[in-house]
C-alpha positions, 0 to 999 in steps of 0.5 A: 515339831508343831505347836501343841495346845497344852490346855487341851490336855487339861480339859476333862471330857464331858460326862454325859448321860444320853436320853433317847428311845427309838431307832432315830436316836441310834446315830447320835448314841453311836457318835457320842460313844465314839467321841472323846466324851465320857458316856456314863449312862443312858436314859430311855423309855421302859420296855414296851410290847412289840412284834406279833407276840406283843412281848415286852422288848427293850427300846432300840436305844436300850439295846444299843446301850447294852451292846456298848456296856453302858448303864441304862435307866428306864423310869416310868417318868423322869419325875420319879425320885429314884430316877433322879437320885440315880441320875445324880449318882452318875453326875453328868455334866450334860445330858444330850437328848434325841427323841426320848419321849417324855416330858422332863420336870425342872427338878431333872433339868437342873441336875446336869450343870450344862443342862439337857441338850436336845437335837430337834429335827427342824430349823427352830423356831419352825416346827416345834413339837413332836412331828417336825419332819412330817409337817415340813414335808406336808407344808411343802418346805424346800429346806429343813434341818436340825437344831441343838438347843438347851431344854427349858419347860416351854416346848422346844423354846430353849436357847439354841447352840447350832443348826444344820440344813437339809434340802427336802427332795421331791420324793422324800417320805418322812422316813427318808428325810428323818433318816438323813437328818438323824445321821447329819444331826448326830455330828451336830450334836457331838460338835455341840458337846465339843463346844460346850466342853471347850467353852467356845459355844454359847446358847443364843435365844431363838428368834421370835419370828417364824415360830410354827408348831408340829403336833403328832399326826393322828390316824385321822390326819392320814385319811386321804381326801381325793377332793384335794389337789394332787400336789397336796395329796402327794405331800400328805401321803409322803408326810404320813409315810411310814407313820401313821400311814396314809389311807383311804377306803375301798368297798368299806375297808381300809386301804393303806397307800404309799407315795404316789406319782403325779400325772397329767391325766384327768379323772373325777376325785376318787375315780379309778382307772386300772391298766395292766401296769398301773392304777390311776385315781382322780383328785381335784386337779390331775390324777395320781398314779398309786404306788404300793398299797396294803389292803386289810389283812393282806401284804403290801403290794404294787397297786396294779397287783392289788387291782388284778387280784380283785379283778377291778374293772378298768373304769368306773370304780372309786376309792374313798367315801365319807359315808363308808364304814371302815375296818381298822387294821 
């Protein structure tokens, strides 16, 4: 018979309250629910309008929590005394967090004995902020990752528990990369809770060098300027896919553009060359081949189908102009 660590039986599982809102948080919530830790509650943002009917709909995290039979708290803001009283009633040892979407006041941070442990999708201190994956792609980083750290009042600056790394692929969109980080990061988050539970893991201050920031990308950030080099535009468009969605203009209306392919062709910035099966557009360097596009009020489609539907000439037309009025979808 093998040796048994009797101390393992003496350790009580961590009581955890998970905080998160969008789909990217679901892998972590599932992993915690399947772990040996005691999931006693979930905190998420209030129901929000969704779909064409704009009906109030629970967040993805709230929906999964309901399936799991876990109590759900949906404060308008975590500073609310009623929310904090309810959280104290749940008596969490630790509150793991993935993309919750609201700032936590110190009075809430102080409730769990082991604090709030955030899963952030970068290798901190690089890309602190709301859009780390998008900025990593846009900057041309070859490697990024995820970090678990204890939340403090300064943005993403708390002491770190663990890190994982992930290669950024040449064709990655922000959605692609975030999906892989969400899955891998779920394991990192559970391992962090394990280490907190058994006392084997201690949070260490983040290094002072290499700090960078990743603010949320706006719709204007996603506006494609065809006078930029092809490689820079490729990274911008992939970073803005699926949200906020890269866009240009054609004939005064907005045209959303998906990831492009680099070519060796030469065209003037914004100049279109339409073939039977492809649409090229010029940049400051070499032309790029458009992938899928979405015109105002239309469905998403291959660029060649869009050009065929509008009967665009094979040469001479252009995308984008700083002086064109645009309709917003």
